[in-house]
All heavy atoms as a GROMACS GRO file, in nm:
protein
  607
    1MET      N    1   0.081  -0.123   0.005
    1MET     CA    2  -0.004   0.002  -0.002
    1MET      C    3   0.091   0.133  -0.004
    1MET      O    4   0.194   0.134   0.063
    1MET     CB    5  -0.083   0.001   0.131
    1MET     CG    6  -0.202  -0.101   0.119
    1MET     SD    7  -0.314  -0.088   0.261
    1MET     CE    8  -0.402   0.063   0.229
    2THR      N    9   0.045   0.232  -0.069
    2THR     CA   10   0.112   0.351  -0.081
    2THR      C   11   0.072   0.435   0.051
    2THR      O   12  -0.026   0.407   0.115
    2THR     CB   13   0.070   0.429  -0.200
    2THR    OG1   14  -0.061   0.480  -0.192
    2THR    CG2   15   0.103   0.351  -0.330
    3PRO      N   16   0.159   0.526   0.074
    3PRO     CA   17   0.121   0.622   0.195
    3PRO      C   18  -0.014   0.682   0.175
    3PRO      O   19  -0.087   0.715   0.278
    3PRO     CB   20   0.230   0.721   0.189
    3PRO     CG   21   0.356   0.657   0.125
    3PRO     CD   22   0.292   0.564   0.024
    4PHE      N   23  -0.049   0.725   0.051
    4PHE     CA   24  -0.177   0.785   0.032
    4PHE      C   25  -0.297   0.692   0.061
    4PHE      O   26  -0.394   0.731   0.110
    4PHE     CB   27  -0.182   0.847  -0.112
    4PHE     CG   28  -0.120   0.981  -0.121
    4PHE    CD1   29  -0.001   0.994  -0.175
    4PHE    CD2   30  -0.177   1.094  -0.060
    4PHE    CE1   31   0.064   1.114  -0.186
    4PHE    CE2   32  -0.127   1.220  -0.076
    4PHE     CZ   33   0.004   1.230  -0.135
    5GLU      N   34  -0.282   0.568   0.015
    5GLU     CA   35  -0.383   0.468   0.041
    5GLU      C   36  -0.395   0.443   0.195
    5GLU      O   37  -0.509   0.440   0.238
    5GLU     CB   38  -0.342   0.331  -0.023
    5GLU     CG   39  -0.353   0.338  -0.181
    5GLU     CD   40  -0.306   0.214  -0.242
    5GLU    OE1   41  -0.208   0.156  -0.191
    5GLU    OE2   42  -0.348   0.183  -0.355
    6ILE      N   43  -0.293   0.444   0.271
    6ILE     CA   44  -0.298   0.425   0.412
    6ILE      C   45  -0.359   0.558   0.473
    6ILE      O   46  -0.447   0.533   0.557
    6ILE     CB   47  -0.152   0.408   0.464
    6ILE    CG1   48  -0.096   0.281   0.421
    6ILE    CG2   49  -0.152   0.424   0.624
    6ILE    CD1   50   0.051   0.264   0.445
    7ALA      N   51  -0.328   0.669   0.422
    7ALA     CA   52  -0.385   0.789   0.472
    7ALA      C   53  -0.532   0.805   0.458
    7ALA      O   54  -0.608   0.834   0.540
    7ALA     CB   55  -0.320   0.922   0.420
    8TRP      N   56  -0.573   0.763   0.318
    8TRP     CA   57  -0.723   0.766   0.298
    8TRP      C   58  -0.798   0.658   0.381
    8TRP      O   59  -0.909   0.691   0.422
    8TRP     CB   60  -0.743   0.743   0.147
    8TRP     CG   61  -0.718   0.876   0.071
    8TRP    CD1   62  -0.625   0.890  -0.026
    8TRP    CD2   63  -0.788   0.993   0.082
    8TRP    NE1   64  -0.631   1.023  -0.079
    8TRP    CE2   65  -0.726   1.083  -0.014
    8TRP    CE3   66  -0.902   1.041   0.157
    8TRP    CZ2   67  -0.786   1.228  -0.024
    8TRP    CZ3   68  -0.946   1.169   0.133
    8TRP    CH2   69  -0.885   1.262   0.049
    9ALA      N   70  -0.736   0.540   0.403
    9ALA     CA   71  -0.802   0.442   0.475
    9ALA      C   72  -0.814   0.493   0.624
    9ALA      O   73  -0.914   0.472   0.694
    9ALA     CB   74  -0.725   0.308   0.472
   10ALA      N   75  -0.703   0.566   0.676
   10ALA     CA   76  -0.713   0.607   0.804
   10ALA      C   77  -0.819   0.721   0.825
   10ALA      O   78  -0.896   0.720   0.917
   10ALA     CB   79  -0.581   0.677   0.846
   11TRP      N   80  -0.827   0.810   0.721
   11TRP     CA   81  -0.938   0.916   0.711
   11TRP      C   82  -1.081   0.851   0.718
   11TRP      O   83  -1.163   0.893   0.801
   11TRP     CB   84  -0.907   1.002   0.583
   11TRP     CG   85  -1.013   1.105   0.581
   11TRP    CD1   86  -0.998   1.234   0.630
   11TRP    CD2   87  -1.138   1.101   0.512
   11TRP    NE1   88  -1.102   1.311   0.590
   11TRP    CE2   89  -1.200   1.229   0.517
   11TRP    CE3   90  -1.204   1.002   0.437
   11TRP    CZ2   91  -1.314   1.269   0.468
   11TRP    CZ3   92  -1.335   1.044   0.371
   11TRP    CH2   93  -1.381   1.171   0.398
   12ALA      N   94  -1.097   0.748   0.636
   12ALA     CA   95  -1.228   0.678   0.632
   12ALA      C   96  -1.257   0.610   0.763
   12ALA      O   97  -1.373   0.619   0.812
   12ALA     CB   98  -1.228   0.576   0.515
   13GLY      N   99  -1.154   0.551   0.830
   13GLY     CA  100  -1.165   0.491   0.961
   13GLY      C  101  -1.211   0.583   1.062
   13GLY      O  102  -1.299   0.563   1.146
   14ALA      N  103  -1.136   0.705   1.059
   14ALA     CA  104  -1.176   0.807   1.151
   14ALA      C  105  -1.314   0.861   1.128
   14ALA      O  106  -1.387   0.879   1.236
   14ALA     CB  107  -1.071   0.922   1.142
   15PHE      N  108  -1.355   0.876   1.018
   15PHE     CA  109  -1.492   0.908   0.988
   15PHE      C  110  -1.594   0.812   1.036
   15PHE      O  111  -1.688   0.844   1.109
   15PHE     CB  112  -1.524   0.926   0.833
   15PHE     CG  113  -1.670   0.947   0.803
   15PHE    CD1  114  -1.716   1.078   0.818
   15PHE    CD2  115  -1.750   0.848   0.767
   15PHE    CE1  116  -1.855   1.112   0.800
   15PHE    CE2  117  -1.880   0.874   0.739
   15PHE     CZ  118  -1.941   1.004   0.758
   16VAL      N  119  -1.573   0.689   1.021
   16VAL     CA  120  -1.658   0.578   1.071
   16VAL      C  121  -1.659   0.582   1.220
   16VAL      O  122  -1.772   0.578   1.289
   16VAL     CB  123  -1.620   0.441   1.030
   16VAL    CG1  124  -1.692   0.325   1.092
   16VAL    CG2  125  -1.632   0.430   0.876
   17VAL      N  126  -1.551   0.598   1.288
   17VAL     CA  127  -1.549   0.609   1.443
   17VAL      C  128  -1.625   0.735   1.485
   17VAL      O  129  -1.700   0.724   1.578
   17VAL     CB  130  -1.408   0.609   1.489
   17VAL    CG1  131  -1.403   0.639   1.644
   17VAL    CG2  132  -1.336   0.470   1.456
   18ILE      N  133  -1.598   0.851   1.434
   18ILE     CA  134  -1.656   0.967   1.468
   18ILE      C  135  -1.807   0.967   1.445
   18ILE      O  136  -1.891   1.005   1.539
   18ILE     CB  137  -1.594   1.101   1.400
   18ILE    CG1  138  -1.442   1.108   1.444
   18ILE    CG2  139  -1.674   1.221   1.429
   18ILE    CD1  140  -1.370   1.202   1.358
   19GLU      N  141  -1.854   0.929   1.327
   19GLU     CA  142  -1.987   0.924   1.305
   19GLU      C  143  -2.065   0.828   1.383
   19GLU      O  144  -2.171   0.844   1.427
   19GLU     CB  145  -2.006   0.905   1.143
   19GLU     CG  146  -2.154   0.923   1.104
   19GLU     CD  147  -2.201   1.062   1.091
   19GLU    OE1  148  -2.115   1.153   1.110
   19GLU    OE2  149  -2.319   1.078   1.065
   20GLY      N  150  -1.999   0.708   1.392
   20GLY     CA  151  -2.052   0.601   1.487
   20GLY      C  152  -2.078   0.643   1.623
   20GLY      O  153  -2.184   0.610   1.684
   21TYR      N  154  -1.975   0.711   1.677
   21TYR     CA  155  -1.991   0.755   1.813
   21TYR      C  156  -2.103   0.867   1.822
   21TYR      O  157  -2.181   0.857   1.919
   21TYR     CB  158  -1.857   0.817   1.861
   21TYR     CG  159  -1.870   0.861   2.003
   21TYR    CD1  160  -1.889   0.775   2.110
   21TYR    CD2  161  -1.850   0.994   2.043
   21TYR    CE1  162  -1.902   0.806   2.247
   21TYR    CE2  163  -1.858   1.034   2.172
   21TYR     CZ  164  -1.881   0.939   2.273
   21TYR     OH  165  -1.889   0.986   2.405
   22ALA      N  166  -2.107   0.950   1.723
   22ALA     CA  167  -2.217   1.062   1.721
   22ALA      C  168  -2.346   0.994   1.713
   22ALA      O  169  -2.446   1.029   1.782
   22ALA     CB  170  -2.191   1.150   1.600
   23LEU      N  171  -2.370   0.888   1.625
   23LEU     CA  172  -2.499   0.814   1.622
   23LEU      C  173  -2.526   0.749   1.758
   23LEU      O  174  -2.644   0.750   1.796
   23LEU     CB  175  -2.492   0.714   1.507
   23LEU     CG  176  -2.493   0.785   1.368
   23LEU    CD1  177  -2.454   0.673   1.264
   23LEU    CD2  178  -2.624   0.855   1.341
   24TYR      N  179  -2.430   0.683   1.815
   24TYR     CA  180  -2.449   0.626   1.941
   24TYR      C  181  -2.494   0.722   2.049
   24TYR      O  182  -2.582   0.694   2.131
   24TYR     CB  183  -2.318   0.556   1.991
   24TYR     CG  184  -2.329   0.503   2.131
   24TYR    CD1  185  -2.387   0.379   2.160
   24TYR    CD2  186  -2.262   0.568   2.230
   24TYR    CE1  187  -2.386   0.335   2.285
   24TYR    CE2  188  -2.251   0.506   2.358
   24TYR     CZ  189  -2.331   0.392   2.385
   24TYR     OH  190  -2.329   0.342   2.508
   25ARG      N  191  -2.434   0.837   2.056
   25ARG     CA  192  -2.466   0.944   2.154
   25ARG      C  193  -2.603   1.004   2.140
   25ARG      O  194  -2.674   1.041   2.230
   25ARG     CB  195  -2.368   1.064   2.159
   25ARG     CG  196  -2.242   1.032   2.230
   25ARG     CD  197  -2.144   1.154   2.212
   25ARG     NE  198  -2.195   1.281   2.203
   25ARG     CZ  199  -2.194   1.379   2.292
   25ARG    NH1  200  -2.148   1.345   2.410
   25ARG    NH2  201  -2.250   1.496   2.269
   26ARG      N  202  -2.654   1.018   2.011
   26ARG     CA  203  -2.779   1.065   1.983
   26ARG      C  204  -2.794   1.209   2.036
   26ARG      O  205  -2.906   1.241   2.084
   26ARG     CB  206  -2.886   0.976   2.025
   26ARG     CG  207  -2.894   0.843   1.968
   26ARG     CD  208  -3.010   0.760   2.012
   26ARG     NE  209  -2.984   0.625   1.951
   26ARG     CZ  210  -3.091   0.554   1.921
   26ARG    NH1  211  -3.208   0.584   1.931
   26ARG    NH2  212  -3.070   0.428   1.870
   27GLN      N  213  -2.694   1.291   2.034
   27GLN     CA  214  -2.703   1.429   2.082
   27GLN      C  215  -2.720   1.522   1.953
   27GLN      O  216  -2.654   1.500   1.855
   27GLN     CB  217  -2.588   1.470   2.162
   27GLN     CG  218  -2.567   1.390   2.286
   27GLN     CD  219  -2.673   1.413   2.384
   27GLN    OE1  220  -2.711   1.534   2.412
   27GLN    NE2  221  -2.730   1.309   2.439
   28PRO      N  222  -2.795   1.622   1.966
   28PRO     CA  223  -2.819   1.717   1.860
   28PRO      C  224  -2.684   1.781   1.812
   28PRO      O  225  -2.606   1.813   1.902
   28PRO     CB  226  -2.911   1.823   1.911
   28PRO     CG  227  -2.977   1.767   2.030
   28PRO     CD  228  -2.876   1.662   2.083
   29GLY      N  229  -2.664   1.784   1.675
   29GLY     CA  230  -2.543   1.849   1.629
   29GLY      C  231  -2.420   1.763   1.617
   29GLY      O  232  -2.306   1.817   1.591
   30ASP      N  233  -2.427   1.634   1.648
   30ASP     CA  234  -2.314   1.561   1.654
   30ASP      C  235  -2.270   1.497   1.518
   30ASP      O  236  -2.155   1.480   1.491
   30ASP     CB  237  -2.322   1.429   1.758
   30ASP     CG  238  -2.309   1.472   1.892
   30ASP    OD1  239  -2.281   1.587   1.920
   30ASP    OD2  240  -2.332   1.385   1.978
   31THR      N  241  -2.371   1.462   1.442
   31THR     CA  242  -2.332   1.386   1.309
   31THR      C  243  -2.295   1.486   1.202
   31THR      O  244  -2.311   1.614   1.206
   31THR     CB  245  -2.456   1.316   1.259
   31THR    OG1  246  -2.560   1.403   1.217
   31THR    CG2  247  -2.508   1.216   1.364
   32LEU      N  248  -2.229   1.445   1.097
   32LEU     CA  249  -2.191   1.519   0.985
   32LEU      C  250  -2.313   1.580   0.919
   32LEU      O  251  -2.305   1.705   0.891
   32LEU     CB  252  -2.117   1.431   0.878
   32LEU     CG  253  -2.071   1.496   0.754
   32LEU    CD1  254  -1.980   1.619   0.779
   32LEU    CD2  255  -2.006   1.408   0.656
   33SER      N  256  -2.415   1.510   0.914
   33SER     CA  257  -2.540   1.566   0.843
   33SER      C  258  -2.595   1.678   0.918
   33SER      O  259  -2.626   1.791   0.862
   33SER     CB  260  -2.645   1.455   0.835
   33SER     OG  261  -2.615   1.352   0.758
   34GLU      N  262  -2.592   1.672   1.053
   34GLU     CA  263  -2.644   1.784   1.134
   34GLU      C  264  -2.550   1.907   1.121
   34GLU      O  265  -2.603   2.009   1.126
   34GLU     CB  266  -2.653   1.742   1.284
   34GLU     CG  267  -2.765   1.641   1.299
   34GLU     CD  268  -2.766   1.563   1.427
   34GLU    OE1  269  -2.653   1.542   1.482
   34GLU    OE2  270  -2.882   1.542   1.482
   35GLN      N  271  -2.422   1.880   1.104
   35GLN     CA  272  -2.331   1.999   1.100
   35GLN      C  273  -2.348   2.056   0.964
   35GLN      O  274  -2.358   2.186   0.943
   35GLN     CB  275  -2.185   1.940   1.112
   35GLN     CG  276  -2.144   1.910   1.251
   35GLN     CD  277  -2.162   2.027   1.334
   35GLN    OE1  278  -2.108   2.139   1.316
   35GLN    NE2  279  -2.229   2.014   1.450
   36VAL      N  280  -2.368   1.980   0.845
   36VAL     CA  281  -2.395   2.039   0.722
   36VAL      C  282  -2.521   2.125   0.724
   36VAL      O  283  -2.531   2.224   0.667
   36VAL     CB  284  -2.394   1.929   0.615
   36VAL    CG1  285  -2.446   1.982   0.481
   36VAL    CG2  286  -2.254   1.864   0.597
   37TRP      N  287  -2.631   2.061   0.785
   37TRP     CA  288  -2.762   2.136   0.792
   37TRP      C  289  -2.744   2.260   0.862
   37TRP      O  290  -2.802   2.365   0.824
   37TRP     CB  291  -2.866   2.047   0.857
   37TRP     CG  292  -2.897   1.911   0.790
   37TRP    CD1  293  -2.891   1.894   0.645
   37TRP    CD2  294  -2.946   1.793   0.852
   37TRP    NE1  295  -2.919   1.759   0.625
   37TRP    CE2  296  -2.959   1.702   0.734
   37TRP    CE3  297  -2.970   1.754   0.971
   37TRP    CZ2  298  -3.000   1.572   0.759
   37TRP    CZ3  299  -3.020   1.625   0.993
   37TRP    CH2  300  -3.023   1.524   0.891
   38LYS      N  301  -2.666   2.260   0.964
   38LYS     CA  302  -2.647   2.392   1.040
   38LYS      C  303  -2.570   2.490   0.954
   38LYS      O  304  -2.601   2.609   0.950
   38LYS     CB  305  -2.554   2.359   1.161
   38LYS     CG  306  -2.543   2.480   1.262
   38LYS     CD  307  -2.469   2.435   1.390
   38LYS     CE  308  -2.435   2.549   1.467
   38LYS     NZ  309  -2.361   2.511   1.589
   39ILE      N  310  -2.456   2.449   0.890
   39ILE     CA  311  -2.380   2.546   0.808
   39ILE      C  312  -2.456   2.604   0.700
   39ILE      O  313  -2.446   2.721   0.663
   39ILE     CB  314  -2.251   2.465   0.764
   39ILE    CG1  315  -2.158   2.434   0.870
   39ILE    CG2  316  -2.173   2.553   0.665
   39ILE    CD1  317  -2.046   2.336   0.840
   40PHE      N  318  -2.546   2.517   0.639
   40PHE     CA  319  -2.624   2.557   0.522
   40PHE      C  320  -2.758   2.602   0.549
   40PHE      O  321  -2.838   2.615   0.462
   40PHE     CB  322  -2.604   2.452   0.401
   40PHE     CG  323  -2.467   2.426   0.366
   40PHE    CD1  324  -2.384   2.325   0.412
   40PHE    CD2  325  -2.409   2.512   0.265
   40PHE    CE1  326  -2.256   2.308   0.365
   40PHE    CE2  327  -2.282   2.503   0.229
   40PHE     CZ  328  -2.200   2.398   0.280
   41HIS      N  329  -2.793   2.620   0.677
   41HIS     CA  330  -2.923   2.658   0.718
   41HIS      C  331  -3.040   2.587   0.659
   41HIS      O  332  -3.133   2.636   0.620
   41HIS     CB  333  -2.935   2.808   0.673
   41HIS     CG  334  -2.849   2.897   0.747
   41HIS    ND1  335  -2.804   3.017   0.699
   41HIS    CD2  336  -2.774   2.891   0.876
   41HIS    CE1  337  -2.715   3.081   0.785
   41HIS    NE2  338  -2.697   2.994   0.884
   42THR      N  339  -3.022   2.451   0.678
   42THR     CA  340  -3.134   2.370   0.627
   42THR      C  341  -3.203   2.296   0.745
   42THR      O  342  -3.305   2.242   0.724
   42THR     CB  343  -3.087   2.255   0.530
   42THR    OG1  344  -2.980   2.186   0.588
   42THR    CG2  345  -3.033   2.327   0.401
   43ALA      N  346  -3.151   2.308   0.857
   43ALA     CA  347  -3.222   2.244   0.985
   43ALA      C  348  -3.334   2.329   1.017
   43ALA      O  349  -3.354   2.444   0.993
   43ALA     CB  350  -3.113   2.249   1.090
   44LYS      N  351  -3.434   2.253   1.073
   44LYS     CA  352  -3.562   2.314   1.118
   44LYS      C  353  -3.528   2.426   1.220
   44LYS      O  354  -3.439   2.412   1.313
   44LYS     CB  355  -3.653   2.212   1.185
   44LYS     CG  356  -3.703   2.107   1.081
   44LYS     CD  357  -3.785   2.011   1.157
   44LYS     CE  358  -3.847   1.910   1.052
   44LYS     NZ  359  -3.931   1.815   1.122
   45GLY      N  360  -3.598   2.536   1.201
   45GLY     CA  361  -3.583   2.654   1.301
   45GLY      C  362  -3.457   2.735   1.272
   45GLY      O  363  -3.428   2.834   1.336
   46THR      N  364  -3.384   2.706   1.165
   46THR     CA  365  -3.264   2.789   1.132
   46THR      C  366  -3.308   2.906   1.054
   46THR      O  367  -3.382   2.891   0.955
   46THR     CB  368  -3.153   2.708   1.054
   46THR    OG1  369  -3.126   2.590   1.132
   46THR    CG2  370  -3.036   2.784   1.034
   47VAL      N  371  -3.263   3.026   1.082
   47VAL     CA  372  -3.296   3.149   1.020
   47VAL      C  373  -3.194   3.176   0.914
   47VAL      O  374  -3.071   3.200   0.945
   47VAL     CB  375  -3.314   3.262   1.114
   47VAL    CG1  376  -3.343   3.393   1.046
   47VAL    CG2  377  -3.412   3.238   1.219
   48PRO      N  378  -3.222   3.173   0.785
   48PRO     CA  379  -3.135   3.212   0.676
   48PRO      C  380  -3.082   3.353   0.692
   48PRO      O  381  -3.144   3.441   0.733
   48PRO     CB  382  -3.215   3.194   0.557
   48PRO     CG  383  -3.328   3.112   0.584
   48PRO     CD  384  -3.363   3.143   0.727
   49ASP      N  385  -2.953   3.370   0.656
   49ASP     CA  386  -2.893   3.507   0.652
   49ASP      C  387  -2.849   3.536   0.508
   49ASP      O  388  -2.893   3.470   0.412
   49ASP     CB  389  -2.769   3.511   0.748
   49ASP     CG  390  -2.659   3.422   0.718
   49ASP    OD1  391  -2.654   3.375   0.597
   49ASP    OD2  392  -2.574   3.393   0.802
   50LYS      N  393  -2.779   3.650   0.496
   50LYS     CA  394  -2.744   3.700   0.361
   50LYS      C  395  -2.661   3.607   0.279
   50LYS      O  396  -2.666   3.616   0.156
   50LYS     CB  397  -2.682   3.831   0.375
   50LYS     CG  398  -2.767   3.942   0.420
   50LYS     CD  399  -2.702   4.080   0.436
   50LYS     CE  400  -2.794   4.185   0.486
   50LYS     NZ  401  -2.728   4.316   0.500
   51THR      N  402  -2.585   3.519   0.345
   51THR     CA  403  -2.497   3.432   0.262
   51THR      C  404  -2.555   3.288   0.243
   51THR      O  405  -2.492   3.210   0.189
   51THR     CB  406  -2.372   3.406   0.343
   51THR    OG1  407  -2.394   3.350   0.473
   51THR    CG2  408  -2.295   3.554   0.362
   52THR      N  409  -2.682   3.270   0.291
   52THR     CA  410  -2.738   3.136   0.292
   52THR      C  411  -2.743   3.075   0.146
   52THR      O  412  -2.713   2.964   0.110
   52THR     CB  413  -2.874   3.127   0.350
   52THR    OG1  414  -2.864   3.158   0.487
   52THR    CG2  415  -2.940   2.983   0.329
   53ARG      N  416  -2.800   3.164   0.049
   53ARG     CA  417  -2.807   3.117  -0.093
   53ARG      C  418  -2.674   3.086  -0.153
   53ARG      O  419  -2.663   2.990  -0.229
   53ARG     CB  420  -2.875   3.221  -0.173
   53ARG     CG  421  -3.026   3.230  -0.155
   53ARG     CD  422  -3.084   3.334  -0.257
   53ARG     NE  423  -3.232   3.346  -0.233
   53ARG     CZ  424  -3.319   3.322  -0.319
   53ARG    NH1  425  -3.276   3.277  -0.444
   53ARG    NH2  426  -3.444   3.326  -0.294
   54ALA      N  427  -2.572   3.168  -0.126
   54ALA     CA  428  -2.444   3.156  -0.172
   54ALA      C  429  -2.380   3.015  -0.110
   54ALA      O  430  -2.332   2.936  -0.194
   54ALA     CB  431  -2.352   3.263  -0.142
   55ARG      N  432  -2.404   2.985   0.013
   55ARG     CA  433  -2.345   2.863   0.075
   55ARG      C  434  -2.423   2.746   0.013
   55ARG      O  435  -2.357   2.640  -0.022
   55ARG     CB  436  -2.369   2.865   0.229
   55ARG     CG  437  -2.270   2.958   0.292
   55ARG     CD  438  -2.278   2.932   0.435
   55ARG     NE  439  -2.340   3.067   0.497
   55ARG     CZ  440  -2.374   3.072   0.616
   55ARG    NH1  441  -2.365   2.982   0.699
   55ARG    NH2  442  -2.418   3.185   0.659
   56ARG      N  443  -2.556   2.756  -0.012
   56ARG     CA  444  -2.633   2.640  -0.061
   56ARG      C  445  -2.582   2.613  -0.204
   56ARG      O  446  -2.571   2.504  -0.242
   56ARG     CB  447  -2.779   2.664  -0.050
   56ARG     CG  448  -2.833   2.661   0.098
   56ARG     CD  449  -2.978   2.688   0.103
   56ARG     NE  450  -3.023   2.674   0.239
   56ARG     CZ  451  -3.151   2.713   0.271
   56ARG    NH1  452  -3.241   2.750   0.182
   56ARG    NH2  453  -3.179   2.696   0.404
   57PHE      N  454  -2.562   2.715  -0.287
   57PHE     CA  455  -2.516   2.695  -0.424
   57PHE      C  456  -2.388   2.629  -0.415
   57PHE      O  457  -2.354   2.541  -0.504
   57PHE     CB  458  -2.512   2.836  -0.489
   57PHE     CG  459  -2.455   2.824  -0.629
   57PHE    CD1  460  -2.540   2.766  -0.740
   57PHE    CD2  461  -2.320   2.857  -0.662
   57PHE    CE1  462  -2.482   2.761  -0.861
   57PHE    CE2  463  -2.263   2.835  -0.781
   57PHE     CZ  464  -2.360   2.780  -0.884
   58ILE      N  465  -2.293   2.680  -0.330
   58ILE     CA  466  -2.162   2.615  -0.327
   58ILE      C  467  -2.173   2.469  -0.293
   58ILE      O  468  -2.102   2.390  -0.353
   58ILE     CB  469  -2.064   2.691  -0.228
   58ILE    CG1  470  -2.034   2.827  -0.288
   58ILE    CG2  471  -1.943   2.609  -0.201
   58ILE    CD1  472  -1.968   2.931  -0.192
   59LEU      N  473  -2.254   2.431  -0.202
   59LEU     CA  474  -2.274   2.302  -0.152
   59LEU      C  475  -2.327   2.212  -0.275
   59LEU      O  476  -2.274   2.101  -0.306
   59LEU     CB  477  -2.371   2.276  -0.044
   59LEU     CG  478  -2.406   2.144   0.000
   59LEU    CD1  479  -2.291   2.066   0.048
   59LEU    CD2  480  -2.520   2.151   0.111
   60LEU      N  481  -2.435   2.264  -0.336
   60LEU     CA  482  -2.487   2.194  -0.449
   60LEU      C  483  -2.390   2.183  -0.573
   60LEU      O  484  -2.379   2.074  -0.622
   60LEU     CB  485  -2.610   2.270  -0.504
   60LEU     CG  486  -2.688   2.208  -0.635
   60LEU    CD1  487  -2.736   2.075  -0.601
   60LEU    CD2  488  -2.794   2.303  -0.674
   61ALA      N  489  -2.316   2.283  -0.596
   61ALA     CA  490  -2.214   2.276  -0.711
   61ALA      C  491  -2.107   2.166  -0.668
   61ALA      O  492  -2.060   2.093  -0.756
   61ALA     CB  493  -2.153   2.418  -0.728
   62PHE      N  494  -2.063   2.177  -0.550
   62PHE     CA  495  -1.951   2.072  -0.512
   62PHE      C  496  -2.012   1.932  -0.515
   62PHE      O  497  -1.924   1.849  -0.577
   62PHE     CB  498  -1.894   2.112  -0.370
   62PHE     CG  499  -1.810   2.008  -0.324
   62PHE    CD1  500  -1.679   1.999  -0.376
   62PHE    CD2  501  -1.846   1.921  -0.222
   62PHE    CE1  502  -1.588   1.907  -0.326
   62PHE    CE2  503  -1.755   1.821  -0.176
   62PHE     CZ  504  -1.621   1.817  -0.234
   63VAL      N  505  -2.120   1.908  -0.451
   63VAL     CA  506  -2.174   1.774  -0.458
   63VAL      C  507  -2.195   1.730  -0.594
   63VAL      O  508  -2.176   1.610  -0.629
   63VAL     CB  509  -2.294   1.759  -0.361
   63VAL    CG1  510  -2.368   1.626  -0.380
   63VAL    CG2  511  -2.261   1.785  -0.222
   64SER      N  512  -2.251   1.810  -0.678
   64SER     CA  513  -2.270   1.781  -0.823
   64SER      C  514  -2.136   1.743  -0.899
   64SER      O  515  -2.135   1.640  -0.966
   64SER     CB  516  -2.348   1.894  -0.894
   64SER     OG  517  -2.471   1.914  -0.833
   65TRP      N  518  -2.042   1.835  -0.879
   65TRP     CA  519  -1.919   1.806  -0.945
   65TRP      C  520  -1.854   1.678  -0.886
   65TRP      O  521  -1.800   1.596  -0.966
   65TRP     CB  522  -1.818   1.926  -0.918
   65TRP     CG  523  -1.676   1.880  -0.946
   65TRP    CD1  524  -1.620   1.893  -1.076
   65TRP    CD2  525  -1.576   1.834  -0.863
   65TRP    NE1  526  -1.492   1.844  -1.074
   65TRP    CE2  527  -1.460   1.812  -0.948
   65TRP    CE3  528  -1.574   1.795  -0.738
   65TRP    CZ2  529  -1.348   1.756  -0.900
   65TRP    CZ3  530  -1.448   1.744  -0.678
   65TRP    CH2  531  -1.343   1.734  -0.761
   66LEU      N  532  -1.860   1.650  -0.761
   66LEU     CA  533  -1.798   1.528  -0.696
   66LEU      C  534  -1.866   1.398  -0.763
   66LEU      O  535  -1.796   1.308  -0.792
   66LEU     CB  536  -1.805   1.535  -0.549
   66LEU     CG  537  -1.739   1.427  -0.478
   66LEU    CD1  538  -1.586   1.425  -0.504
   66LEU    CD2  539  -1.767   1.428  -0.320
   67ALA      N  540  -2.003   1.409  -0.771
   67ALA     CA  541  -2.066   1.302  -0.828
   67ALA      C  542  -2.023   1.260  -0.973
   67ALA      O  543  -1.996   1.152  -1.012
   67ALA     CB  544  -2.221   1.311  -0.818
   68VAL      N  545  -2.032   1.367  -1.047
   68VAL     CA  546  -1.989   1.353  -1.187
   68VAL      C  547  -1.832   1.313  -1.197
   68VAL      O  548  -1.805   1.224  -1.272
   68VAL     CB  549  -1.999   1.481  -1.274
   68VAL    CG1  550  -1.948   1.472  -1.412
   68VAL    CG2  551  -2.154   1.523  -1.278
   69HIS      N  552  -1.751   1.368  -1.115
   69HIS     CA  553  -1.610   1.338  -1.115
   69HIS      C  554  -1.594   1.188  -1.082
   69HIS      O  555  -1.513   1.117  -1.153
   69HIS     CB  556  -1.537   1.426  -0.996
   69HIS     CG  557  -1.402   1.395  -0.992
   69HIS    ND1  558  -1.301   1.424  -1.080
   69HIS    CD2  559  -1.336   1.338  -0.883
   69HIS    CE1  560  -1.189   1.391  -1.035
   69HIS    NE2  561  -1.193   1.341  -0.920
   70PHE      N  562  -1.662   1.131  -0.988
   70PHE     CA  563  -1.653   0.985  -0.951
   70PHE      C  564  -1.707   0.903  -1.055
   70PHE      O  565  -1.649   0.802  -1.089
   70PHE     CB  566  -1.718   0.962  -0.811
   70PHE     CG  567  -1.658   1.010  -0.695
   70PHE    CD1  568  -1.719   1.027  -0.582
   70PHE    CD2  569  -1.513   1.036  -0.694
   70PHE    CE1  570  -1.659   1.076  -0.466
   70PHE    CE2  571  -1.448   1.073  -0.582
   70PHE     CZ  572  -1.521   1.108  -0.467
   71MET      N  573  -1.822   0.940  -1.126
   71MET     CA  574  -1.884   0.860  -1.214
   71MET      C  575  -1.811   0.859  -1.346
   71MET      O  576  -1.820   0.762  -1.430
   71MET     CB  577  -2.030   0.902  -1.241
   71MET     CG  578  -2.116   0.870  -1.118
   71MET     SD  579  -2.292   0.904  -1.149
   71MET     CE  580  -2.301   1.061  -1.199
   72THR      N  581  -1.730   0.957  -1.388
   72THR     CA  582  -1.661   0.967  -1.509
   72THR      C  583  -1.512   0.924  -1.495
   72THR      O  584  -1.447   0.937  -1.590
   72THR     CB  585  -1.672   1.113  -1.564
   72THR    OG1  586  -1.603   1.202  -1.482
   72THR    CG2  587  -1.805   1.150  -1.588
   73GLY      N  588  -1.475   0.889  -1.378
   73GLY     CA  589  -1.340   0.839  -1.363
   73GLY      C  590  -1.234   0.953  -1.373
   73GLY      O  591  -1.116   0.938  -1.403
   74GLY      N  592  -1.280   1.067  -1.344
   74GLY     CA  593  -1.198   1.195  -1.329
   74GLY      C  594  -1.188   1.268  -1.462
   74GLY      O  595  -1.106   1.353  -1.471
   75ALA      N  596  -1.264   1.225  -1.561
   75ALA     CA  597  -1.257   1.305  -1.693
   75ALA      C  598  -1.318   1.448  -1.680
   75ALA      O  599  -1.289   1.523  -1.760
   75ALA     CB  600  -1.333   1.223  -1.787
   76VAL      N  601  -1.388   1.465  -1.565
   76VAL     CA  602  -1.449   1.598  -1.554
   76VAL      C  603  -1.390   1.651  -1.423
   76VAL      O  604  -1.378   1.594  -1.318
   76VAL     CB  605  -1.612   1.590  -1.540
   76VAL    CG1  606  -1.668   1.732  -1.503
   76VAL    CG2  607  -1.666   1.537  -1.666
   0.00000   0.00000   0.00000
């Protein structure tokens, strides 16, 4: 294995541990989803501010690009 493969595996393992513990605790704001909802003002009761549309557009653009990037093997 290359150092990058080891690093990515460690990163994925850390994510599983952190997210698993957050799910186990069941406290508000612990999971990645809850953090994303907070940052992009999509959680219930969150009041949008002046930068909300821009943040949501950036999230949509990034997730869209990432999906196409993965599905095309990096051609995009």
